[in-house]
C-alpha positions in Angstrom: 236.7 -57.8 -132.0 238.0 -56.5 -135.3 238.1 -58.6 -138.4 241.4 -59.5 -140.0 242.2 -58.5 -143.5 240.4 -60.3 -146.4 243.0 -63.1 -146.4 243.7 -64.2 -142.9 246.7 -66.6 -142.7 246.5 -67.1 -139.0 245.0 -70.3 -137.8 242.2 -69.8 -135.2 240.7 -72.3 -132.8 237.1 -71.9 -131.7 236.2 -73.1 -128.2 232.9 -73.7 -126.5 231.8 -70.9 -124.2 234.7 -69.4 -122.2 236.8 -72.5 -122.4 240.4 -72.7 -123.7 240.8 -76.4 -123.3 241.7 -78.4 -126.3 238.9 -80.9 -125.5 236.4 -78.0 -126.0 237.5 -77.0 -129.6 234.5 -76.9 -131.8 236.4 -76.1 -135.0 239.5 -74.4 -136.3 240.5 -72.3 -139.4 243.5 -72.6 -141.6 244.1 -71.3 -145.1 240.4 -70.5 -145.8 239.2 -73.9 -144.6 237.1 -74.6 -141.5 238.0 -78.0 -140.0 236.2 -80.3 -137.6 237.5 -79.9 -134.0 241.3 -79.6 -134.0 241.8 -81.6 -137.2 243.6 -80.4 -140.3 242.9 -83.5 -142.4 241.3 -82.8 -145.7 238.6 -85.3 -144.9 237.6 -83.1 -141.9 237.0 -79.9 -143.9 233.5 -78.6 -143.0 233.5 -75.4 -145.0 235.7 -73.5 -147.5 235.9 -69.7 -147.6 236.9 -68.2 -151.0 236.2 -65.0 -152.9 233.4 -63.8 -150.5 231.6 -67.1 -150.6 231.3 -70.0 -148.2 231.1 -73.5 -149.7 230.1 -76.9 -148.3 233.1 -79.1 -147.4 236.2 -78.7 -149.6 234.1 -77.6 -152.6 234.4 -74.6 -154.9 231.4 -75.4 -157.1 228.7 -72.9 -157.4 226.0 -75.5 -156.5 227.8 -75.8 -153.1 227.7 -72.2 -152.1 225.9 -71.7 -148.7 226.5 -68.0 -148.3 227.7 -65.0 -150.3 229.0 -62.0 -148.3 229.2 -58.5 -149.6 229.3 -55.1 -147.9 228.4 -56.5 -144.5 225.4 -58.5 -145.8 225.2 -62.2 -145.7 223.1 -63.7 -148.5 221.6 -67.1 -149.0 223.5 -69.2 -151.5 225.0 -67.4 -154.6 222.4 -64.6 -154.4 223.0 -60.9 -153.8 219.3 -59.9 -154.0 218.1 -57.9 -151.0 215.3 -60.4 -150.5 217.9 -63.1 -149.8 219.8 -61.2 -147.0 220.0 -63.6 -144.0 222.2 -61.4 -141.7 223.7 -57.9 -141.5 227.0 -57.5 -139.8 227.7 -54.0 -138.5 229.7 -52.6 -135.6 230.5 -55.9 -133.9 227.0 -57.3 -134.1 225.1 -59.7 -136.3 221.5 -58.8 -137.0 218.5 -60.7 -138.5 218.0 -60.0 -142.2 218.5 -56.3 -143.3 217.8 -55.0 -139.9 220.1 -53.0 -137.6 217.6 -52.7 -134.8 218.8 -53.7 -131.3 215.8 -56.1 -131.0 217.2 -58.0 -134.0 220.7 -58.6 -132.7 221.6 -62.3 -133.0 225.0 -62.1 -131.5 227.8 -59.6 -130.7 231.5 -60.0 -130.1 234.3 -58.4 -128.2 237.9 -59.5 -127.5 237.4 -62.8 -129.3 234.3 -63.8 -127.4 230.9 -64.1 -129.1 227.9 -63.4 -126.9 224.3 -64.3 -127.3 222.0 -61.5 -128.5 223.2 -58.1 -127.1 224.5 -59.6 -123.8 228.0 -59.0 -122.5 227.7 -61.4 -119.5 230.3 -64.1 -119.3 227.5 -66.7 -118.8 226.2 -65.7 -122.3 229.5 -66.4 -124.2 228.5 -68.8 -127.0 232.1 -69.4 -128.1 235.5 -67.8 -128.2 238.2 -67.5 -130.8 241.9 -67.7 -130.3 242.8 -65.1 -133.0 241.3 -62.6 -135.4 239.3 -64.0 -138.3 237.9 -62.5 -141.5 234.3 -61.6 -141.7 233.9 -64.6 -144.1 235.5 -66.9 -141.6 233.3 -65.5 -138.8 230.2 -66.4 -140.8 231.5 -69.8 -141.6 232.3 -70.4 -137.9 228.8 -69.2 -137.0 227.4 -71.7 -139.4 229.4 -74.5 -137.9 228.5 -73.7 -134.4 224.8 -73.3 -135.1 224.1 -75.8 -137.8 226.8 -78.5 -137.8 227.1 -79.2 -134.0 
C-alpha cells in the first residue's frame, strides 16, 4: 500500500481482519481526525493528526502529543531524539525502534490490508483500510487498533 500525500482528504474506514461489514468498523478517518467506529461526532474523536504529530483526542496542545513522525521514524511524544524512536516505517513495513531487520517487523501492508509481522496470509490480516491514508494517519490507526480497543 502506498501512502497518500501529506494531506489526505479522503475518508477511510478501518475494518477488523478481512471484514468489510459496517458492524466491524474499528475507526474511521476524516480531515485529520480519527473517530471511534463509524462516528463523525466531535465527542468521538480519538486522535488528531496535524503537522507530523499525533495528539490525544481533539487536542492540539504540546502536552497531548503521543507521537512525532519525521523521515519514516515514529518518536515518542514531542521528541525527535534517536533514543526515542519507537518505530521505523520503510518499504511497506513497520519495524521496532531504529531497526530494519526482518526479525523486527511488527507489521506489513499491501493493498489496504495490514498483516501481522512479515506474514502475507489472509488469516494474519490484523485490519484493512478502505482507502489510502497518510503515514501519519497510518500510525494513528495503528495506535487506535493496538491501544484503544
